[in-house]
TORTORLUM-387549 format. One line per 5 residues: number of its first residue (from 1); their letters; for each residue x negated, z, y of C-alpha. Coordinates in Angstrom, 1 decimal. Example, Ala and Ser with C-alpha at 12.3 -4.5 7.8 and 13.67 -1.06 7.14 Angstrom:
BEGIN
1) as) -12.3,7.8,-4.5; -13.7,7.1,-1.1 $
This chain:
BEGIN
1) mqpsr) 23.4,21.6,-81.9; 20.1,20.8,-80.4; 17.0,19.8,-82.2; 13.9,21.8,-81.4; 10.6,21.0,-83.0 $
6) rippr) 7.2,22.7,-82.8; 4.2,20.6,-83.0; 1.0,22.4,-84.1; -1.4,22.5,-81.1; -4.3,20.0,-81.3 $
11) rraaa) -7.8,21.3,-81.2; -9.0,20.5,-77.7; -12.6,19.2,-77.2; -14.6,20.9,-74.4; -14.6,17.6,-72.4 $
16) lvsvt) -10.8,17.3,-72.3; -9.9,18.7,-69.0; -7.6,16.2,-67.3; -3.8,15.9,-67.5; -4.1,12.9,-69.8 $
21) altla) -6.3,14.8,-72.2; -3.9,17.7,-72.8; -1.0,18.0,-75.2; 2.3,20.0,-75.3; 3.9,21.7,-78.2 $
26) vstsa) 7.5,21.6,-79.2; 9.1,25.0,-79.2; 10.0,28.0,-77.2; 9.8,31.8,-77.2; 9.5,35.0,-75.4 $
31) gtghl) 6.2,35.4,-73.6; 4.5,36.8,-70.7; 4.3,34.6,-67.9; 5.0,31.4,-66.1; 4.3,27.9,-67.1 $
36) tagst) 0.7,28.9,-67.5; 1.4,30.6,-70.9; -2.2,31.7,-70.3; -1.7,35.3,-71.0; -2.6,36.7,-74.4 $
41) taagp) 0.2,39.3,-74.3; 2.7,39.0,-77.1; 6.0,37.5,-76.2; 9.1,39.6,-75.9; 9.1,43.4,-75.9 $
46) iapah) 6.3,45.7,-77.0; 7.1,46.2,-80.7; 7.1,49.7,-82.2; 4.1,50.7,-84.3; 4.3,49.9,-88.0 $
51) ssplg) 3.9,53.6,-88.6; 7.1,54.4,-86.6; 10.5,54.7,-88.3; 11.3,51.1,-87.3; 7.9,49.9,-88.7 $
56) pcmis) 9.2,48.9,-92.1; 11.9,46.7,-90.5; 9.4,44.7,-88.5; 9.3,41.8,-91.0; 6.8,39.0,-90.4 $
61) gsmgv) 6.2,35.6,-91.9; 3.2,33.7,-93.2; 0.7,32.0,-90.9; 2.1,28.6,-91.6; 5.6,29.4,-90.1 $
66) emseg) 5.7,27.8,-86.7; 8.7,29.6,-85.3; 9.4,32.8,-87.2; 12.2,35.3,-87.1; 9.5,38.0,-87.4 $
71) iptpe) 9.0,40.8,-84.9; 7.2,40.8,-82.6; 7.4,37.3,-81.3; 3.9,35.7,-81.1; 2.2,35.1,-77.8 $
76) gysrs) 2.5,31.9,-75.8; 6.2,31.8,-74.9; 8.2,32.8,-71.8; 9.0,36.4,-71.3; 12.6,37.3,-72.1 $
81) tgtvr) 13.2,40.5,-70.1; 12.9,41.2,-66.4; 12.9,38.4,-63.8; 12.4,34.9,-65.2; 12.3,31.9,-62.9 $
86) slnlm) 13.2,28.5,-64.1; 12.2,25.3,-62.4; 15.0,22.7,-62.6; 14.1,19.0,-62.0; 16.8,16.3,-62.1 $
91) idfsd) 15.2,12.9,-63.1; 16.4,9.4,-63.4; 15.0,5.9,-64.2; 15.2,2.3,-62.8; 17.3,1.3,-65.9 $
96) apgqg) 19.4,4.5,-65.7; 19.8,5.4,-62.1; 21.3,8.8,-61.4; 25.1,8.8,-61.1; 26.5,11.0,-58.4 $
101) saldr) 24.5,13.8,-56.9; 21.5,15.4,-58.6; 22.8,18.8,-57.5; 26.1,18.0,-59.3; 24.0,17.6,-62.5 $
106) ygeff) 22.4,21.0,-61.7; 25.8,22.5,-61.2; 26.8,21.6,-64.7; 24.4,24.4,-65.9; 24.4,26.9,-63.1 $
111) pqttd) 25.4,29.6,-62.5; 26.9,29.4,-66.0; 23.6,29.7,-67.7; 22.5,32.7,-65.5; 25.8,34.4,-66.2 $
116) wfrts) 25.5,33.8,-70.0; 22.0,35.4,-70.1; 23.1,38.3,-68.0; 26.0,39.1,-70.3; 24.1,38.6,-73.5 $
121) sygrl) 21.1,40.6,-72.4; 23.1,43.5,-70.9; 21.4,42.6,-67.6; 17.9,43.0,-69.0; 17.2,39.3,-68.3 $
126) dyrpe) 17.3,38.4,-64.7; 17.4,34.6,-65.0; 16.8,32.9,-61.7; 17.1,29.1,-61.6; 15.7,27.1,-58.7 $
131) apigr) 16.0,23.4,-57.8; 13.5,22.9,-55.0; 14.0,19.1,-55.1; 17.7,18.5,-54.6; 17.7,14.8,-55.4 $
136) wlrmp) 17.1,12.6,-58.3; 13.4,12.4,-59.1; 12.7,8.7,-60.0; 10.3,8.1,-62.9; 7.8,5.2,-62.5 $
141) kpfra) 8.8,3.6,-65.7; 12.2,2.7,-67.1; 13.7,5.1,-69.7; 13.3,2.6,-72.6; 9.6,2.4,-71.8 $
146) ygier) 9.0,6.0,-72.9; 10.3,5.3,-76.4; 12.3,8.5,-76.6; 14.8,8.8,-79.5; 16.1,11.6,-81.7 $
151) gapfd) 13.2,13.3,-83.5; 10.6,11.6,-81.3; 7.2,13.3,-81.3; 5.5,14.5,-78.2; 3.0,11.7,-78.3 $
156) pgyre) 3.0,9.3,-76.7; 6.4,9.2,-74.9; 7.0,12.8,-73.9; 3.3,13.2,-72.9; 3.7,10.3,-70.5 $
161) lvqdi) 7.0,11.6,-69.2; 5.7,15.0,-68.5; 2.7,13.6,-66.7; 5.0,11.4,-64.6; 7.3,14.4,-63.8 $
166) vaaad) 4.3,16.4,-62.7; 3.0,13.6,-60.5; 6.4,13.1,-58.8; 7.1,16.8,-58.3; 3.7,18.3,-57.6 $
171) ptvdf) 3.5,17.5,-53.9; 6.7,19.7,-53.4; 6.6,22.1,-56.3; 4.1,24.9,-57.1; 4.4,25.0,-60.9 $
176) reydl) 2.6,28.4,-61.0; 5.6,30.1,-59.6; 7.8,29.4,-62.6; 8.2,30.7,-66.1; 9.7,27.7,-67.7 $
181) lnvli) 10.8,24.1,-66.8; 14.2,22.5,-67.3; 14.3,18.7,-67.1; 17.9,17.7,-66.5; 18.0,14.0,-67.2 $
186) tpnag) 20.7,11.7,-65.8; 23.4,11.5,-68.5; 23.3,7.7,-68.7; 19.8,7.7,-70.0; 20.0,7.4,-73.8 $
191) psald) 23.0,7.6,-76.0; 26.0,9.8,-75.7; 25.8,13.3,-77.2; 28.7,12.2,-79.4; 26.5,9.6,-81.0 $
196) tvlsv) 23.2,11.5,-81.3; 21.5,14.5,-79.7; 18.2,14.1,-77.9; 17.9,17.5,-76.1; 14.7,19.2,-77.1 $
201) tfagn) 12.3,21.9,-76.1; 8.5,21.6,-76.1; 6.7,24.9,-75.5; 4.2,27.5,-76.5; 1.1,25.4,-76.1 $
206) teapv) -1.6,26.1,-73.5; -2.8,22.6,-74.0; 0.2,21.0,-72.3; -0.2,18.6,-69.4; -1.4,20.5,-66.3 $
211) adgvp) 0.2,21.1,-63.0; -1.3,23.1,-60.2; -4.1,24.1,-62.5; -1.9,25.5,-65.3; -0.3,23.9,-68.4 $
216) vanas) 3.4,23.1,-68.4; 3.7,25.1,-71.6; 7.5,25.7,-71.8; 9.7,22.7,-71.1; 13.3,21.9,-72.1 $
221) fvysr) 14.8,18.4,-71.8; 18.5,18.1,-71.6; 20.2,14.7,-72.1; 23.7,13.3,-71.9; 26.8,15.4,-71.7 $
226) qddgs) 28.7,17.2,-74.4; 32.3,16.0,-73.8; 35.5,16.2,-75.7; 35.5,12.6,-76.7; 37.9,11.4,-73.9 $
231) gsyde) 35.2,11.1,-71.4; 35.9,14.4,-69.8; 33.0,16.8,-69.4; 33.4,19.9,-71.7; 32.8,22.9,-69.5 $
236) tgyrv) 31.2,24.7,-72.4; 28.6,22.0,-72.7; 26.3,24.0,-70.4; 25.3,26.1,-73.4; 22.9,23.5,-74.6 $
241) lphen) 20.6,25.0,-72.0; 20.8,28.6,-73.1; 20.1,27.3,-76.6; 17.0,25.3,-75.5; 15.8,28.2,-73.4 $
246) ghafg) 16.3,30.4,-76.4; 13.5,28.4,-78.0; 11.4,29.1,-74.9; 11.9,32.8,-75.6; 10.8,32.3,-79.3 $
251) lpdly) 14.0,31.8,-81.2; 14.1,29.2,-84.0; 17.0,26.9,-84.8; 19.5,28.4,-87.2; 21.2,25.2,-88.1 $
256) tqdgg) 19.8,23.0,-90.9; 20.1,19.3,-91.8; 23.6,20.3,-93.2; 24.7,21.6,-89.8; 25.8,25.1,-89.0 $
261) gavgh) 26.8,26.2,-92.5; 24.2,29.0,-92.7; 25.2,31.0,-89.7; 28.2,29.2,-88.2; 29.2,30.1,-84.7 $
266) wdims) 27.7,33.6,-84.8; 24.6,32.6,-82.8; 24.1,30.1,-80.1; 20.9,29.0,-81.9; 23.1,27.8,-84.7 $
271) edwga) 26.0,26.1,-82.8; 26.1,25.7,-79.0; 28.9,23.2,-78.5; 32.5,24.2,-78.4; 33.9,27.7,-78.2 $
276) dndll) 31.7,30.4,-76.6; 29.4,32.5,-78.7; 26.6,35.1,-78.4; 23.3,35.8,-80.1; 22.9,37.9,-83.3 $
281) gwhkw) 21.8,41.5,-82.9; 18.5,40.6,-84.6; 17.7,38.2,-81.9; 18.7,40.7,-79.2; 16.2,43.2,-80.6 $
286) klgwl) 13.6,40.4,-80.9; 14.1,39.5,-77.3; 13.9,43.1,-76.0; 17.6,43.4,-75.1; 18.2,46.3,-77.5 $
291) ddsqv) 16.4,49.6,-77.3; 14.7,50.8,-80.4; 17.1,53.7,-80.3; 19.9,51.3,-80.9; 18.4,49.9,-84.1 $
296) gcaas) 18.7,51.7,-87.4; 16.1,51.0,-90.1; 17.5,51.8,-93.6; 14.2,51.6,-95.5; 14.3,54.8,-97.5 $
301) pgtte) 15.9,55.1,-101.0; 19.3,56.7,-101.1; 22.4,56.4,-98.9; 22.3,56.5,-95.1; 25.2,56.6,-92.6 $
306) hlltp) 25.4,54.5,-89.4; 27.9,54.2,-86.6; 28.0,50.7,-85.1; 29.4,50.1,-81.6; 30.4,46.5,-80.6 $
311) ltepg) 27.4,44.3,-80.1; 28.9,42.8,-76.9; 29.3,46.2,-75.2; 26.5,47.3,-72.9; 25.2,50.8,-72.9 $
316) tggkl) 24.0,53.1,-75.6; 25.1,53.4,-79.2; 24.0,51.8,-82.4; 24.1,48.0,-82.3; 22.1,46.9,-85.3 $
321) vfvpv) 21.1,48.3,-88.8; 18.4,46.5,-90.7; 17.8,46.9,-94.4; 14.4,45.5,-95.4; 14.1,44.0,-98.8 $
326) dsktg) 10.3,43.4,-98.5; 7.8,42.7,-95.8; 9.3,39.3,-95.0; 13.1,39.6,-95.6; 16.0,42.0,-95.1 $
331) yavel) 19.7,42.3,-94.3; 21.0,42.9,-90.8; 24.3,44.6,-90.1; 26.2,44.6,-86.7; 29.7,44.8,-85.3 $
336) rtqag) 31.1,41.6,-83.7; 34.3,41.7,-81.5; 36.2,39.4,-79.2; 34.6,40.2,-75.9; 31.8,39.0,-73.6 $
341) ndeav) 30.1,35.8,-74.8; 32.0,36.3,-78.1; 35.4,35.8,-76.6; 36.2,33.1,-79.1; 35.7,35.3,-82.2 $
346) ckagv) 38.8,34.9,-84.3; 38.0,37.8,-86.7; 36.3,40.9,-85.6; 34.3,43.1,-88.0; 31.0,44.0,-89.5 $
351) liykv) 28.7,40.9,-89.8; 26.1,41.0,-92.5; 23.3,38.4,-92.7; 19.9,37.9,-94.4; 16.8,37.3,-92.3 $
356) dadvd) 13.8,35.6,-93.8; 10.7,35.5,-91.5; 9.0,33.2,-94.0; 11.4,30.3,-93.4; 10.7,28.0,-90.5 $
361) tghgp) 13.0,26.8,-87.7; 15.7,24.4,-88.9; 15.3,25.4,-92.5; 17.7,28.3,-92.7; 15.8,31.5,-91.6 $
366) ikvvd) 19.1,33.4,-91.4; 22.1,33.2,-93.7; 25.4,34.9,-93.0; 27.2,36.6,-95.8; 30.8,35.4,-96.0 $
371) stkds) 33.3,38.2,-96.9; 36.0,35.6,-97.6; 34.4,32.7,-99.4; 36.2,29.4,-99.5; 38.9,30.6,-97.2 $
376) ggctr) 38.5,27.8,-94.7; 38.0,30.2,-91.9; 40.2,31.3,-89.1; 39.2,29.1,-86.2; 40.2,25.6,-85.3 $
381) spnvq) 37.9,25.3,-82.3; 36.1,22.0,-82.1; 32.4,21.8,-83.1; 32.6,25.1,-84.9; 31.7,25.7,-88.6 $
386) aelsd) 35.1,27.0,-89.6; 34.3,28.5,-93.0; 32.1,31.3,-91.6; 34.4,32.2,-88.7; 36.1,34.9,-90.8 $
391) apfap) 32.9,36.1,-92.4; 32.9,39.7,-91.0; 33.7,42.6,-93.3; 36.6,44.9,-92.6; 37.0,48.7,-93.4 $
396) gqyfk) 37.3,49.2,-97.1; 35.1,46.2,-98.0; 31.5,46.2,-99.2; 28.7,43.8,-99.9; 26.2,44.2,-102.7 $
401) dlatg) 23.0,42.3,-103.4; 22.9,42.2,-107.2; 19.2,41.3,-107.2; 18.1,44.3,-105.2; 20.9,46.7,-105.6 $
406) irvtv) 21.3,47.0,-101.8; 24.9,47.9,-100.9; 26.5,47.9,-97.4; 30.0,49.6,-97.3; 32.2,49.5,-94.3 $
411) agads) 33.8,52.9,-94.5; 36.2,52.8,-91.5; 36.8,52.5,-87.8; 37.5,55.1,-85.1; 40.0,54.9,-82.2 $
416) agnhr) 37.3,53.4,-79.9; 36.7,50.5,-82.3; 33.3,51.7,-83.6; 32.7,51.2,-87.3; 31.0,53.5,-89.7 $
421) vyvtr) 28.9,51.9,-92.5; 26.9,53.3,-95.4; 23.8,51.7,-96.7; 22.7,52.4,-100.3; 19.4,51.2,-101.6 $
426) gglr) 16.6,51.8,-104.0; 12.9,51.7,-102.9; 11.2,48.8,-101.0; 9.9,46.0,-103.2 $
């Protein structure tokens, strides 16, 4: 699990125009363009109008929520559809010199990250990584001089580090050509990932340090290696980068101070270490990877019928049903199966979870409903919250929210594996 924090942008005085006078926010999201983040277009897809059938399902949070599950994603983040170019710089320090080849470090994440995004997005995200400097980029100060530790704020350490990265790379790199920056740090800088996690994303702030005339507004920093405890590199450890880039596209952390107990392994923004996993259908809609025609909005009183096709399968068919409770919350319903990025799923079925756009990143904006409470789960994969691994509902089971009267019934499955569900509800609150 990787910490991602969003620092509220500072108000910039008119005289602050140099690199040293600018600041960078901690976060990530789907936006419209390059490291500039200068466009005012909203991140992610163009959302349906509130007057459309999907309008009641476009929940949104309060102004104070920094990284919201609301739709649409606010402006200022990297776009999440079409061609996205990532700049990858491998850095080291005098007190932590790069071990082995910098391109070997790059190879720990690519092409795996590209393949993961292609699979998850059904090909709608064409993620193109580039490493124009194929060597370790030495920073001018030792690692310890930057004062970086878990939970460290952007100022002063990260500001200084970003400025030094820009100064070292700018003669070779045109930062305007890229949508986001990945800083792949030599693994011997800082503690092992088994001891503490330093990886973090700073993004969504047009007041970030400037390179080639534009702010470096979306930047992910990856430290250490996620290994199996024996010193061997865990090949699934690359998924720290899709997680961090997920922030760059506007997705909040789903884990909390208690770990992954709210969502478990059903989304890479909850747990990204261990067995493979995908994103929730809500996130795929938020990122523009699902068509509006694949989303059902059960906002009207009465009972509605919906046919769900497996979330991992590309193509047409219903992938997500959303049941709004009010303007900020609602229940999402989708079908998860053992395929694609979800190959480690140990129990297929209909996953039901509550989305709250008024809860900030890292505080539990999404909570999965467990169909088999206190079962202990069905997975024994390392670094996976086992209890929720068997959370999906099977045909013949139902979920009911006693407070609202909303009921979701899994009626059955056809020969192709699609599941039919019924949603019963009263009026919107």
